[in-house]
N, C-alpha and C positions, 0 to 999 in steps of 0.2 A: 232643349238638350235632355238626353236620357229618357225620352218618353217611352222608348222600347223597354228600358229597364223598369220603369214604373208599371207598364202593362204586365210584364212578367211577374212583378212583385205583388200584383193584385191577388194572386192565388193565396198569398199569406193571409188575406182577410178571412179565409175559411178556417184559419186556425182559431182555437179557443183564446189564444193570447193575442192581444192587439199589438201591432207594430206600426210605426210611423215612418214613412219614407219622404224625404225632403229633397227636392231638386234644387241645385244651385243655379239661380237665374243669371249669374254673372259670367258663366262660361258657355259660349256658343259652340256648336259643333265645328264651325269654321275656324274657331280659335285654337283647336286642338292640333298639335303636331303629331298626328297618328302615325306610328311606325308600321310598315307593312311586314308580312312574314319574311320577305326576302331580305330585310334589313336587320333582322334579329335572329338569335338562336336560343334554343332551350324552351321550356314551358312559357306560354304567353302571360301567365298570371302569377303575380307575387301576392302572397297572403302574409301579412306581418302582424303578429299578435303582440300587443304593447302592454306592458305592466302585468301585475299579478293576475288580473282577470283574463287578459288576453292569452297569457300562457296557460292558465288553467283550462280555458275553453278548448284551446288547440290540443291539449293533452288528452282531453276526453273524446275528441272526435276521431274516428278511425282514419288512418292514413289513406285508405282506399278512396275516401271522399275527395282527395286532392290530387288526382291523377294528372290534371292539366295545370298544376301549380307547383311552384317552389315555395316552401313555407319557412319563414323566419320568425324568431321571437326576439324581442328587445325589452330589456328591463334594467332598472337601476339596482335591483336586489341581486347581487352576485350569487348568493346561495340558492335563491329560487331559480335563477338562470342555469346554474350548474346541474340541478336535478331534473331540468326539463328534458323530455325525451326527444325534442326537436333538435337535430344536429346543427342547424344553422342559427347561430346566436349572435346578438349584438349587445355588448355590455354598455349601458348608458352610465357614464361616470357619476357617482353620487356626489352631492355637494359636500365640501369640507365640513367636518363636524357632525355630519349625519351618521348615525350608527349603522343604518341600512336603508336602502331604497331612497325615495325622495321625501320621506317623512310627511306624506299626504299634502305636500306643497306643490301645486301645479307649476309654480315658477321654477322650482328645482328640476322638475321633470322636463320642462321646456329647455332650460339651460343645458341639461345633460344631453338632450337630443342635438342641440346646436353644436356641442363640442365634438360630436362624432358624425357630423353631417356628411363628410366625404365617405365614411364607411357605409352609411345608409344609402348614399347615392350609388356606391359600387354594388350594393346588394340588388339594386333595381336594373342593372345593366342587362339587356336582353329581354326585358319585360315589355308588354304592351298595355297591360292593365294591372292595377294595384288595388288591393282591398286591405284597409287598415282595420284591425279588430281590437277593441279595447273595452274596458269598463270605465264608466265615468264617475267622478266624485273624489277619487284619490289623487295622488300626485303625479305618478308616471303616466297613466292612461290619459288623464285630463290635460297634462302639460306637454307630453312628448308626442302623442298621436297627431295633433294638428300640425306639428312641425314636420313629421314624416309625410303626412298628406301633402303639405306644401312642397316638399322636396320632390315628391312624385309628380305633382303638377308642373313644377319648373322643368322637369325632365320631359314634358310633353306627353305624359301617360294619362290615360283615362283612370280616374281615381274614385274609389268609393270608400265609405267608412261605415262599419257596423258597430254600433255602440250600445252598451247595456247601461240603462239608467238606474241609479241606485235606489234601494228600498227607501220609502219615505221615513221609516224608523231610523235610518242611519244619520239623520240630523240635517239641519239647515245648511251647515257649512259644506257638506258633501253635495247638496243640491245646488248651491251657488257655484261650486267648482264645476259641476256638470253643465250648468247653464252657460258659463263663460266658455267652456270647451266647445260646446255646440256652436256658439256664435263664431268662434275662430275656425272651426272645422268647415262651416258653411261657406267661408271665404275661399276655401281651397278645394274641397272635394266636389266632384260632379254630382254625387248622390250620397245621401246619408240615411241609414236605417237605424231607428231607435227601438230598442227592445226594453220595455219597462219591467223591472224586476217585480214590482207590485202586481202587475197584470198576471204574472205566472201563478201567483198564489190566489189571486182573486178569481181566476178562471175555475179553480177547483180547490177550495180551502182544505180539502182532505189530503191533498198532495203532500208527500214528504218533501223535504228540501232536495234530496237526491233526485226524486221524480221531477221536481220543478226544473232542476238543472238539465235533466234529460230532455224535457220539453223545450227548454231554451236552445239546447244544442241542435235539435231538429229544425227549429226556426232559423238558426244561423246557417245551417247547411243548405237549407232551401234558399235563403237569401244569397249566399255565395253563388250557388248554381244559377239563380235567376239573374244576378248581376253579370256573371260571366257570359251568359247567353245574350243578355241585352247589349253589353259592350261589344261582343262579337258581331251582333247584327248592325250596330251603329258603324263599326269599322267597315263592314261590307258596303253599307250605304255610302260611306265617305269615299271608298275606292271607286264605286260605280258613278 
């Protein structure tokens, strides 16, 4: 499954920053209930930025890069969501007692996504492909993103995840959260692309943080386009 996507993503190897693409072996092409263009309306791709990192990345990428997509953002932080320039927003309800967001607790992020599952499902109506974009290690991205990927899978949509791995200096707890999230995501997404934050700085130690984020954005844009092309190719093969 998704070999066409992997082939397209090999171009990323020429980037200075290393990325890792992981194919889910548990989902075969035959198991996908692929919707044909005659059965759906609107852009075929949904991009959902989850958590603070997902929102920030989408806010930095020019909207012209998403001509074939509808873009949503989902977060437990209502203030961060309110200032997002993306018009389609899903508020993931914060746990009782939390001052804001999911308090870096993936369990809270997971429960928040489950509470608004029907709203998430409604956001996917008309799509054929879904890309979930998040940062790993915190609460909302690590907890809610695998739930959203599972909802997309249950809807019969080809699903990918692009996830940013935390800096090593952010602590072991962030790394553990990221590892658990990856394991959960691999049970639902057809393909997963990991972008390690450390690699951005190691590629050129002289890069400023803003320049590193620009490099990350370019990798993510290329990943999105490659995944979209790969999924489209697989869909054509399935129809043939």
